[in-house]
N, C-alpha and C positions, 0 to 999 in steps of 0.2 A: 237575467241571471246568467244566460249563456254568454253574452258579451263580456260580463264581468269575469267569468271562469276563464275565457279565452284571454283576456288581458293579463290575468294573473299567470297563465301559463306562459305567455310571451316574456313577461318580466322574469319568471324563474328561469327560462331558458337562457335569456341574456346574461343574467348573473352566473349561471353554471358555465358559460362559455368563457366569461371574463376571468373567473377564478381558477379555471383549469388550463388556461392557456400562458401561465407563468413559465418563463424560460427555464430549462433544466438547471442552469448554473446559479439561478436565484432561488435559494432554499426558503427565504423568507424576507418580508419587508418590514423594516423598522417601524414599530409603532410609536416611536418618538418622533418629535419634529414634524417634518413634512412626509415622513412615511416612505421616502424614496431610496434610503440607504440599502445597498444591495449586501446579503449576508449569506456567506457560503457556509453550510453546516453539515455537508456530507462528503466523504471521501470521493465519492464518484463526481461530485460537483467540483471539488478542489482538483482532482486529477485532471478533469476536462479544462479548468482554468489555467493550468500549467503546461498544457500539452505543447503549445506552440510557443512558450516562452520559459525555458529552462531557469531564468533568473528569478521567475516567481516561486520556485520551490522553497519551502521551509526546510532548512538543514540544522543538524545539530552542531551547535557552537564548539562543542568539544572537539570536533574534527578540524577546527580552525584556530581555536585559542587554546593555547597550552602553556602552563597548566591552567585548568579551568577551576576557579574558586566560585562557590555558590553558597547562598543563604536564602532559601525560598521561604520567607515568612508567610507568604499567602497560602502555603500548604499546611499551615498550622493556624490556631486561633489567635496567635500572638501577632495581630496586625490592627489597623485601625477599624476594621468592621467587626472584629472579635468573632469571626467565624472562619473556617476552613473554606478557602475560595476555589481551591482546585486540589487535586490529588495526583500522585505519580508524576510530578513535574520534571521536565528537562529544559535546557536553554535552547530555544529554536529561533531562527531569524531567516529572512530571505537571503538568498545568495549574495548579492551585492552587500548587504549589511555584514554578513559573515566575513566577507573578504576585507572589508574596510576595518573590522574589529581585529583581524588577523594582524593588520598593519599597525594599528594601535597598540597591540600586545607586544609586538616585536620592537617597536619605539620604546615602551616603557621598560622592557627587559634590559635594554642597555643601561638603565639607571637601577637595576636590581629590583623593579617594581612590575606589578601586573594588575589586572582588572579582576574585581569580585563582582559576581551579578546576583541582584536580588530579584530581577525579573527580566524576561525578554518577550518572546511572543506570549500572549495572553488571550484566552478565549473571550468573544464578545459577551457571553452570558456572565462573565466575572465583571466586566465593565458595568453592566446593569446593576449588579449588587453593590459595587463601589459607589455608584451615583446615588443609589438608595441611602447609602450611609453618609456620604458627603456630597451633596448637590451643588458644588462649588468649582466651576471650570479652572480655577487657579490651581487645584489640587487633583481633581478628578475629571476623567473625560466624559463629555456629555454623550449619552448613547444615541442622540440624534445624529452625531457626526461619526461615531466610532473613534477609536484611538489609534495612535501608532503602533502600540502593543498589539491591538487586534490585527493589524496589517502586517506585523511581523517586521517593523522597520525601526522600532524603539527599544531601548534597553534602560534599566535602572542599574547603575554601577557605581563603585567606589575603587580607591586604589589600595592595594595591599603590597607588602614586601614579599619578595620571592627568596627562598622556598617556604618561609614560614607561614605566609597567609596572613600575617598580622595587619590589621587595617590601620592606614594612616589617619590621623586626627582630622576630622571634617567638622563643619559648622554645627550640624546636629546629628542625631540618629536618622536612619531611613525612616520616610514618611512622617516627618515632623512638619505639620502644617502650620507654620509660623513664619514671620517676617525673617527670622534668623536663617531659614533654610533658603531664602532667595539669593540669587547669584551675585546680587550687588550690595549685600548686607556686609557692612564694614567694621562694626563693633565686635571684632574677634582677634584672638591671638594671631600674631604674625605668621606662625607656622602653620595655622589652619588656613589663613587666607592663601598661603603659598601652595598648599596641597590641593585646595579647591581650584586654584588658577591653573596648576599643572594638569589636573584632570580636564579641565575646560579646554585649554589650549591644544593639548594632545588629541582629544576627541575632534575638536574643529580642524586640526591640521589634515585629518583623514575623511573629512566631509560630513561630520556630524553637527547637529544643531542643538545647543542647550535650551532648556526650558528655564525661563527667567525665574520662576518661582520654586524650582526644585533643584538643588545642585546635583543630584544624582541621575536625572532624567536627560536622555539624549536621543535624538532620532535622526536617521539619515536625511540630509537635506534634500528638499525638492522631490520627494517621492510619495507624499501624502495621497496624491490622486492616481498613482501608478497601480496600487495594489488593493484588492478587495478586502473587506472586512471578513475575517474568518471566526467561525464558532466551532472549532474542532477541539475536542478534548485531547488530552496528552495520550490517553490510552488509544485513541484514534490514530494519532500521529505515529505511535510506536508500532502499532498493527501494521501500518503502511510501511514503515521502515523495514519490518521483517519479511516483507513480501519480495 
């Protein structure tokens, strides 16, 4: 019995050391997939992660893109999950993304056009809810990998007229999970194809990559492994902005 108790104590001690030795910047490990996805979920960990690289900071897009048009459907129940996915939203992105979007907006402005944002940075917890509703990697990010939105490198956008904010005709409404929303879908009116192509070519001109299954989704190319997945609420980010 003494040997058995001693063995139990050794096992317990070993498990305690392992679980308590998690790095400070790793606030949780993803339970999906291989469980190795690092997720930052506290302001302290986020501040530490950007300390030596200012480009990793999440910045407000309204400080770079003007005028900034938005329609946050995920802050209402009027989205594909039929639930409010986040509250008190604002458009955030990493510094290089914001600078690239500034160039996109300036280029479009020469044509009397601008960007309208449906979403930019998105907390990781929201991605898990989306995957539960639509577990299909063509239209929702797999939590095992995290998304470009969670990393602050992706945006969901359309084109609008300036200054009215009137949306240009596109193949579908936002978050239409059908073949019609694909970038290569051709059975559309000529002006719709032209508008979709203008958005695509302008975004690509300044370093963004289109998602083939969603005409509205773009991420800054070659940055997916540069930035950690974040699970910070908009209230947390805004509190940090006020400091």
